[in-house]
C-alpha positions as semicolon CSV with decimal commas, in nm:
position;residue;x (nm);y (nm);z (nm)
1;M;8,221;5,911;-3,057
2;T;8,453;5,669;-2,953
3;E;8,476;5,410;-2,693
4;V;8,723;5,300;-2,501
5;Q;8,755;4,918;-2,289
6;I;8,971;4,947;-1,986
7;F;9,006;4,573;-1,860
8;P;9,164;4,537;-1,545
9;E;9,368;4,182;-1,451
10;K;9,181;4,158;-1,148
11;L;8,814;4,263;-0,992
12;L;8,901;4,689;-0,880
13;L;8,798;4,719;-0,493
14;A;8,515;4,981;-0,433
15;E;8,813;5,253;-0,353
16;T;9,008;5,167;-0,653
17;T;8,692;5,237;-0,837
18;K;8,589;5,518;-0,662
19;E;8,969;5,688;-0,748
20;L;8,897;5,595;-1,100
21;A;8,605;5,698;-1,199
22;T;8,717;6,020;-1,032
23;K;9,025;6,059;-1,211
24;L;8,882;5,954;-1,550
25;S;8,577;6,227;-1,486
26;K;8,816;6,497;-1,471
27;I;8,907;6,422;-1,863
28;N;8,757;6,671;-2,091
29;E;8,715;6,466;-2,369
30;V;8,539;6,185;-2,163
31;E;8,174;6,164;-2,232
32;E;8,020;5,900;-2,023
33;I;8,149;5,587;-1,787
34;L;8,063;5,219;-1,793
35;V;8,128;5,000;-1,520
36;H;8,059;4,639;-1,541
37;G;8,100;4,345;-1,344
38;P;7,930;4,073;-1,093
39;T;7,644;4,211;-0,867
40;L;7,660;4,242;-0,501
41;P;7,328;4,185;-0,435
42;K;7,157;4,350;-0,123
43;K;6,973;4,045;-0,019
44;V;7,127;3,706;-0,039
45;P;6,948;3,558;-0,346
46;Y;6,980;3,202;-0,238
47;G;7,078;2,926;0,023
48;P;7,027;2,942;0,380
49;A;6,993;3,312;0,423
50;K;6,777;3,367;0,118
51;G;6,658;3,689;0,161
52;K;6,848;3,803;0,426
53;D;7,069;4,133;0,412
54;N;7,368;4,089;0,244
55;P;7,623;4,380;0,341
56;H;7,935;4,370;0,179
57;S;8,215;4,603;0,195
58;E;8,293;4,668;-0,142
59;R;7,897;4,846;-0,187
60;G;7,931;5,210;-0,153
61;K;7,830;5,506;-0,348
62;L;8,076;5,744;-0,625
63;Q;8,085;6,080;-0,644
64;V;8,110;6,158;-1,022
65;R;8,104;6,509;-1,139
66;G;7,900;6,623;-0,858
67;E;7,670;6,316;-0,924
68;E;7,643;6,076;-0,626
69;V;7,591;5,727;-0,846
70;E;7,553;5,396;-0,614
71;L;7,766;5,093;-0,669
72;N;7,623;4,817;-0,684
73;V;7,866;4,580;-0,892
74;Q;8,264;4,441;-0,821
75;V;8,407;4,604;-1,123
76;G;8,565;4,399;-1,368
77;R;8,504;4,616;-1,698
78;V;8,546;5,030;-1,732
79;F;8,408;5,139;-2,099
80;V;8,450;5,488;-2,157
81;R;8,250;5,696;-2,433
82;V;8,536;5,968;-2,550
83;D;8,463;6,274;-2,779
84;E;8,726;6,292;-3,052
85;S;8,634;6,608;-3,117
86;K;8,815;6,785;-2,843
87;S;9,146;6,627;-2,951
88;S;9,332;6,329;-3,087
89;L;9,277;5,945;-3,079
90;E;9,606;5,896;-2,917
91;D;9,604;6,185;-2,695
92;I;9,298;6,090;-2,519
93;L;9,440;5,731;-2,506
94;E;9,776;5,882;-2,350
95;K;9,540;6,026;-2,062
96;L;9,351;5,738;-2,015
97;V;9,624;5,509;-1,986
98;D;9,844;5,766;-1,723
99;V;9,520;5,778;-1,517
100;C;9,523;5,380;-1,508
101;E;9,891;5,376;-1,438
102;E;9,834;5,585;-1,118
103;T;9,546;5,434;-1,005
104;I;9,532;5,037;-1,097
105;S;9,782;4,842;-0,913
106;C;9,705;4,530;-1,086
107;G;9,799;4,488;-1,472
108;F;9,502;4,635;-1,744
109;D;9,458;4,618;-2,114
110;I;9,310;4,906;-2,284
111;G;9,159;4,905;-2,647
112;Q;8,925;5,082;-2,834
113;G;8,654;4,980;-3,000
114;R;8,255;4,932;-3,045
115;F;8,143;4,777;-2,711
116;E;7,782;4,897;-2,693
117;K;7,518;4,814;-2,932
118;K;7,455;5,101;-3,126
119;E;7,075;5,039;-3,177
120;S;6,826;4,711;-3,073
121;S;6,769;4,486;-3,275
122;S;6,457;4,213;-3,336
123;E;6,676;3,911;-3,287
124;G;6,754;4,029;-2,940
125;N;6,367;4,047;-2,835
126;M;6,287;3,737;-2,979
127;G;6,330;3,380;-2,838
128;C;6,473;3,067;-3,026
129;E;6,274;2,781;-3,106
130;C;6,545;2,534;-3,190
């Protein structure tokens, strides 16, 4: 499994995210899609309106492969796990770039590598007493 990072130059709107996720999920080699960005909290976290409902136009629901997923972040990065056994990595990257060019109106960077931790480490669970 290879991971591909799609890094738009700007945060994506909910509609753009929905369209991108729908198109990416139709690519056979795509195994998993992970979106990352600042959280859109349901309640105001601080200030004079703390605890009140936080209606936000960019919160919504995505339909991905028949499954409904709540969108609670404003997307700044998209991580896609692809299966290279179905076709070459170059062909997969070409499909991903085509989808991004059709969907993302601002510029974007795309790269491959390892973006998620493979295993948890004991260092990640320990506090530093420096």
